[in-house]
N, C-alpha and C positions, 0 to 999 in steps of 0.2 A: 504493499498500500505506500503512495507517494506521500510524502510529510506535506504538512500544511504550506511550509515556505515554498515547497516545489510546485504546488496547486496555484498558489498566489503568485508565483513568478511566470507560470505557464498563462495565467488568465492575463495578466497586466501586458505579456506580449502579444497578446492577440486583440487587436485593436477593432477587427471587426465584430469577434465576440461579444466585446464590451458595446460596442454601437448596437449590435443586434439586441443585447439585454435592455440598453435605454430605449431603443426604439420599440420592443416589446412592451414596454410601460407607457410609451407614449400612443403606441397603437390600441393599447386598452383604452386610454382616455379618447382617442379618436373615435373607436368602435362604439364606447358607451354614449358619447353624443350623437355618433352616426345611427345608433338604434332607436334614441329619443326622438330624433328628426324622422326618421323615416317611418318608426312605429307609432309613436305617439301623435306627431304632428303631421304625418301621412305625407312629408315631403318625397319626393322621388329619389332613387339610389344615387342618381349622380350628382344632383345638387345636395343632396345630404353628405355625400363624400367630400364634396369641395368645401363645404363648411366645416365638418368636423375635422379635417385633415388639419386645418391649421391650428386647431387646439393641440394635437399632437406634435406636429412638426415643430412648434414654438417650444414646445416643452423639450423635444429632441436637442433643438438647436442648442438652447442653453447649458443643458445637462452634459450633452456630448461633447462640446467644445472643452468643458472642465475636466470631464472623467476620461474621455476617450482621446482626445487631442491635445490635452493640456493646455489649453487657453485659458489664462486667467486676467489677463489685461484688460483695462476699459475699453479698449478699441472694438470689442465683440459687439457692441450696440451699434457701431455704424455699419457693420458688416451682416446686421440681422435683416436689413432691408435686401440686400444683394440675395440671401437666402430666400427671402419672401419672393422676390422677383422669380428666382430660378423655380421655386415651389408653384408659383402661378402656372408657369407652364407645365411643370411636372403634374400637379393636381389636375390640371384640364385635362391632360392626356389621359390619366389613369381614371378620372371620373367619367370621361367618354368610354374608356373600355369597362368600366365597372356596368355603367348604362347598358352598354350593347350586350355585356355578357349576361346580366340580369334579365335583360328581356329575352335574349335567346333561352336561358333557362326557363322562364315562365312560360314560353310557348311550346316546350318540350315537356314540361312537368307533369308527371302522371296524377299528382295529389295535389289539394290546395295547400298542404302544409309545406310541402317543397316550394311551390309558386310564391307563399308568403316570404320564405326565406332566400329566394334567388338573390338580393340584394346583398346578403350577409356572405353568401356562398361566392358570389362575383368577387366580393372585398377580399376573402381569404385566397382567391385564385390569382389575384393581380399583387398580393403583398410581398412574394418574393422578389420580384422583379423591382418594386418600388422601394424595397430595403436596399437592394444593391445600388440602385441608382442614386437614392439618397445618401449612403455611404461614400461612394465615389465623389459626389459633389463637394460633400463636407471634407472629406480629405483635401481635395484640391483648393476649397476656399481656406481653409486651417492653413494649407501651406502658402498660398497667397497672403494671408494675414501676416504669416512669419517674415516673408520677403518685403513686405510693406513695412513691418517695424524693423527689420534690420535695415532698410534703405533709411528710413526716417531717423534712426539712430545714427547711421553714417553722415546723412546730411546735416544732423544737429553738430556733430562732432566736426565735420568741415567748415560749418558755420561759425563754431567757436574757436578753431584753428586760426580762419581767416580774419576773425574780429580781433584775436590776441596779435597776431602780426601787424595789423593795422595799427592797434595801438601803443 
């Protein structure tokens, strides 16, 4: 049996696994809102997914930057809008797919209970692709954050050096 420290080390070295766990929590929040919108308020599966996704993805953004990508600086706020813009495209695509898959499932459903859960089944079907897409973008965004921070630091150092030379 592996020691606790080796299990912890293994987990820490697997950013996709950490992202998947954080995303699972975000997906749970997303799905709860999705179910409320689609079942309690009778909103269609596509629009329900679009609205509920922003609950989960905002949670994933904040938590995964800290836990998965080790970003704790204040600049994270500035990049939230970049993340939301990307997610506007991503959520639109996946909401369209969920609506299309749900409609297809409803047409071929043998029972009313399957037909009533078509949106939920459709959301489950697209989740793995969505998880991979989100992880890839977050990884790219976190690297960009790092390069912006490094270039900002280099610019500040350059400005300080030039100022000290002039004075």
